[in-house]
C-alpha positions in Angstrom: 69.3 -15.9 45.2 70.6 -13.2 42.9 71.6 -9.8 44.0 68.7 -8.2 42.2 66.2 -10.5 43.9 67.3 -9.3 47.3 66.8 -5.7 46.5 63.7 -4.0 48.0 60.9 -3.7 45.5 57.9 -1.3 45.4 54.9 -3.1 46.8 56.8 -5.5 48.9 56.6 -5.6 52.7 60.1 -5.7 54.2 60.5 -6.9 57.8 63.1 -5.3 60.0 63.3 -7.7 63.0 65.6 -10.1 64.8 67.1 -12.9 62.7 64.8 -15.8 62.7 61.9 -13.9 64.0 59.8 -14.7 61.0 58.1 -18.1 61.0 58.2 -18.4 64.8 54.6 -19.6 65.2 54.9 -20.0 69.0 56.0 -16.4 69.4 53.2 -15.2 67.2 50.6 -17.2 69.2 52.0 -15.8 72.4 51.8 -12.3 70.8 48.1 -12.8 69.9 47.4 -13.9 73.6 49.2 -10.8 74.9 47.3 -8.5 72.6 44.0 -10.2 73.7 44.9 -9.6 77.4 45.9 -5.9 76.7 42.8 -5.4 74.7 40.5 -6.8 77.4 42.2 -4.5 80.0 41.7 -1.6 77.7 38.0 -2.4 77.3 37.7 -2.7 81.1 39.0 0.8 81.4 36.8 2.1 78.6 33.6 0.6 80.1 34.3 2.3 83.4 35.4 5.6 81.7 32.3 5.8 79.5 30.1 5.0 82.5 31.6 7.9 84.4 31.9 10.6 81.8 28.2 11.4 80.8 27.1 11.6 84.4 30.2 13.4 85.8 29.9 15.8 82.9 26.3 16.6 84.0 27.5 17.2 87.5 30.6 19.3 86.9 29.8 21.2 83.7 29.6 25.0 84.1 26.6 24.9 81.6 24.3 22.2 80.4 25.5 22.6 76.9 29.0 21.5 77.9 27.9 18.4 79.8 28.9 16.0 77.0 32.2 17.6 76.3 34.3 15.1 78.3 32.5 12.2 76.5 33.3 13.9 73.2 36.9 14.5 74.3 37.4 10.8 74.8 36.5 10.1 71.2 38.5 13.1 69.9 41.5 11.6 71.6 40.9 8.3 70.1 40.4 9.7 66.6 43.6 11.8 66.7 45.6 8.7 67.9 44.6 6.4 65.1 47.1 7.5 62.4 50.0 8.0 64.7 49.3 4.5 66.2 49.4 3.1 62.7 52.7 4.8 61.6 54.5 4.3 64.9 54.4 0.6 64.2 56.7 1.2 61.3 59.0 3.6 63.2 59.4 1.9 66.5 57.6 -1.5 66.4 54.4 -2.7 67.9 55.8 -3.2 71.4 57.0 0.4 71.8 53.9 1.9 70.0 51.3 0.0 72.0 53.2 0.5 75.3 53.2 4.3 74.6 49.4 4.2 74.2 49.0 2.2 77.5 51.2 4.6 79.3 49.0 7.6 78.2 46.0 5.6 79.5 47.6 5.2 82.9 48.2 9.0 83.0 44.8 9.7 81.8 43.2 7.6 84.5 45.2 9.4 87.2 44.1 12.8 85.8 40.5 11.5 85.9 40.9 10.5 89.6 42.2 14.0 90.4 39.4 15.7 88.4 36.7 13.7 90.3 38.3 14.4 93.6 38.5 18.1 92.9 35.2 18.3 90.9 37.2 20.0 88.1 35.5 20.0 84.7 38.5 20.9 82.7 40.6 18.1 84.1 37.8 15.7 83.6 37.9 16.6 79.8 41.7 16.3 79.8 41.7 12.9 81.5 39.0 11.7 79.1 41.1 13.0 76.1 44.2 11.1 77.2 42.2 7.9 77.9 40.8 8.3 74.4 44.3 8.4 72.9 45.0 5.1 74.7 41.8 3.7 73.3 42.8 4.7 69.8 46.0 2.8 70.2 44.3 -0.3 71.6 41.7 -0.4 68.7 44.6 -1.0 66.4 45.4 -4.3 68.2 43.0 -6.0 65.9 45.0 -5.0 62.8 48.3 -6.0 64.4 46.8 -9.4 65.1 46.3 -10.2 61.4 49.9 -10.8 60.5 50.5 -12.6 63.9 47.8 -15.0 63.1 49.1 -15.7 59.6 46.3 -13.7 58.0 43.6 -15.9 59.5 40.4 -14.6 61.0 40.8 -16.4 64.3 43.5 -14.1 65.7 41.4 -10.9 65.0 38.3 -12.6 66.5 40.1 -13.7 69.5 41.6 -10.3 70.3 38.4 -8.5 69.7 36.4 -11.1 71.6 38.6 -10.8 74.6 36.7 -7.6 75.5 33.8 -9.8 76.6 35.5 -10.9 79.9 36.2 -7.2 80.7 32.6 -6.3 80.2 31.4 -9.1 82.4 33.6 -8.3 85.4 33.3 -4.4 85.0 30.1 -4.0 87.1 31.4 -6.1 90.0 34.8 -4.3 90.0 32.9 -0.9 89.8 30.8 -1.8 92.8 33.7 -2.9 94.9 35.8 0.1 93.9 33.1 2.6 94.6 32.5 1.1 98.1 36.3 1.5 98.9 36.3 5.1 97.6 33.1 6.2 99.2 31.9 8.9 99.6 33.7 10.2 96.5 31.5 9.3 93.6 33.1 7.6 90.6 36.7 7.9 92.1 37.0 4.2 92.7 36.0 3.4 89.1 38.6 6.0 87.9 41.3 4.3 89.9 40.5 1.0 88.2 40.7 2.6 84.8 44.3 3.7 85.5 45.3 0.3 87.0 43.8 -1.5 84.0 46.2 0.4 81.8 49.1 -0.4 84.1 48.4 -4.1 83.5 47.9 -3.5 79.8 51.3 -1.8 79.7 52.8 -4.9 81.2 51.2 -7.0 78.5 52.3 -4.8 75.5 55.8 -4.5 76.9 56.1 -8.3 76.7 55.1 -8.5 73.0 57.7 -10.0 70.6 59.6 -7.2 69.0 58.8 -6.7 65.3 58.9 -3.7 63.0 57.5 -3.5 59.5 58.3 -1.1 56.7 56.3 -0.7 53.5 57.0 0.6 50.1 53.8 0.9 47.9 53.8 2.1 44.4 51.3 4.7 43.4 49.1 2.3 41.4 48.8 -0.2 44.2 48.2 2.6 46.7 45.3 3.9 44.6 43.8 0.5 44.3 44.0 0.1 48.0 42.1 3.3 48.6 39.3 2.1 46.4 39.0 -1.1 48.3 39.0 0.6 51.8 36.5 3.5 51.2 33.3 1.5 51.2 33.9 -0.6 54.3 35.2 2.5 56.0 32.0 4.4 55.2 29.8 1.6 56.5 31.8 1.2 59.6 31.8 4.9 60.3 28.0 4.9 60.2 27.9 2.0 62.6 30.2 3.8 65.1 28.2 7.1 64.7 24.9 5.3 65.6 26.4 3.2 68.4 28.3 6.1 70.2 25.5 8.6 69.8 22.8 6.4 71.3 25.0 5.0 74.0 26.0 8.5 75.0 22.4 9.4 75.2 21.2 6.2 77.0 22.5 7.0 80.5 21.1 10.6 80.3 17.7 9.3 79.0 17.6 6.6 81.7 18.2 9.2 84.4 15.5 11.4 82.9 13.1 8.4 83.1 14.0 7.8 86.8 16.0 4.7 86.0 19.4 5.9 87.3 20.0 2.7 89.3 19.9 0.5 86.1 22.4 2.6 84.1 25.5 0.6 85.0 23.9 -2.7 84.3 22.5 -1.6 80.9 25.9 -0.2 79.9 27.7 -3.4 81.0 25.4 -5.7 79.1 25.7 -3.4 76.1 29.5 -3.9 76.2 29.1 -7.6 76.6 27.0 -7.6 73.4 29.7 -5.6 71.6 32.4 -8.2 72.0 30.6 -11.6 72.7 29.8 -12.2 69.0 33.6 -12.0 68.2 34.4 -14.5 70.9 31.7 -16.9 69.6 32.9 -16.5 66.0 36.5 -17.2 67.1 35.3 -20.8 67.6 33.9 -20.9 64.1 36.1 -18.7 62.1 34.9 -19.9 58.7 31.5 -18.5 59.6 33.0 -15.0 59.9 32.5 -13.7 56.4 32.6 -9.9 55.9 29.5 -9.2 53.7 26.9 -11.3 55.7 28.3 -9.9 59.0 28.1 -6.3 57.8 24.6 -6.8 56.4 23.2 -8.4 59.6 25.0 -5.9 61.8 23.5 -3.0 59.9 19.9 -4.4 60.3 20.5 -4.9 64.0 21.8 -1.3 64.5 18.6 0.0 62.7 16.4 -2.1 65.0 18.4 -0.8 68.1 17.7 2.8 67.0 14.0 2.1 66.6 13.7 0.4 70.0 15.6 3.2 71.8 13.3 5.8 70.3 10.3 3.9 71.7 11.8 3.1 75.2 10.8 4.5 78.6 11.6 1.4 80.8 14.6 -0.6 81.7 13.7 -3.5 79.4 13.4 -1.2 76.4 16.7 0.5 77.0 18.5 -2.8 77.7 17.1 -4.3 74.5 18.2 -1.3 72.5 21.6 -1.5 74.0 22.0 -5.1 73.2 20.9 -4.7 69.6 23.3 -1.8 69.2 26.2 -3.7 70.7 25.7 -6.8 68.6 25.1 -4.8 65.5 28.2 -2.7 66.0 30.3 -5.8 66.7 29.2 -7.6 63.5 29.7 -4.5 61.5 33.1 -3.6 62.9 34.6 -7.0 62.6 33.0 -7.5 59.2 34.5 -4.3 57.9 37.9 -5.1 59.5 37.9 -8.4 57.7 36.8 -6.7 54.6 39.8 -4.3 54.5 42.2 -7.2 55.1 40.4 -9.5 52.6 43.1 -9.2 49.8 46.1 -8.8 52.2 47.0 -6.3 54.8 46.6 -2.7 53.5 49.2 0.0 54.0 49.6 1.6 57.4 48.2 4.8 55.9 45.1 3.1 54.9 44.6 1.3 58.1 45.2 4.6 60.0 42.6 6.3 57.7 40.1 3.5 58.3 40.4 3.7 62.2 40.5 7.5 62.2 37.2 7.6 60.1 35.5 5.2 62.5 36.6 7.2 65.5 35.7 10.6 64.0 32.2 9.2 63.3 32.2 8.2 67.0 33.1 11.7 68.0 30.3 13.2 65.9 28.0 10.6 67.5 29.1 11.8 71.0 28.4 15.4 70.0 25.0 14.4 68.7 24.3 12.8 72.0 24.4 16.2 73.6 21.0 16.9 72.0 19.5 14.6 74.6 20.9 16.6 77.6 
């Protein structure tokens, strides 16, 4: 190797890591497993948090117009965290960056517990905001899984699909926690959200240490922007539709006298959000971006129509399932799309996730029209 060949070049990804860290397949496989565990725990927290916020907001809000503010604060925190989560991987490495996010989730869950005990609306919104920041960090796990899986689809699908287990056990955990915390409504669920991030922190802290630095020339950077814009726009529309209707679903069901079925509907919605990825992880060659995005978009449209016509549990449940599957296929399809020609720059990945979560925030704000 000549001296010139060892010099950094524009457009080359340089790794700053322990000697011998590259090429350690076993470490990377272990890292994917840890990311999957951390993501599942994050999703468990999110399921419970998003079940609490619309109804707690209705109970505590000083005016009806502010009832969806905590729900919106969650997505505001997630959107604001996206770019920092991306850039911190370069500055401090994935282990430190993801552990920071999980720590904020732990703190946010504790604030949520206090807010529910004191029936304090401002603290409810603050806890939701911190939990949203943690969610923004955990959403980036799917991007971090790509290089750990050697660029294959299997790692991304496995991490994303791990949320299925969390969605399945969430209703049972919620029921048990609420019984233990009675008569304080939602407090038991809030305690579980905080504990879930404690366990997620343990998983992220055990990740193999690796830090990447990128140098991209202007031409490549511009080309990257062009490749990311379309999948980002499609993904953002999917997040807007899913968040808006799922924020409105608990409120609409309560209005139809179906409050007892809200938790089950939300839980099955979340199962449908992550189960497709788990299934595709077994058949990674079937996970092709364009067909996934096309089918997902059609299912989202069907879910919107079914929701608009629903007044019974079956209708709301069907709409939630269509929305969940459609969102899952569209989100994973666009993720694979942006990674199709190699991992984009951290700035582009941060922009992609921030756009998705900003769309989710607007969806949450749009859900306030149903209150």
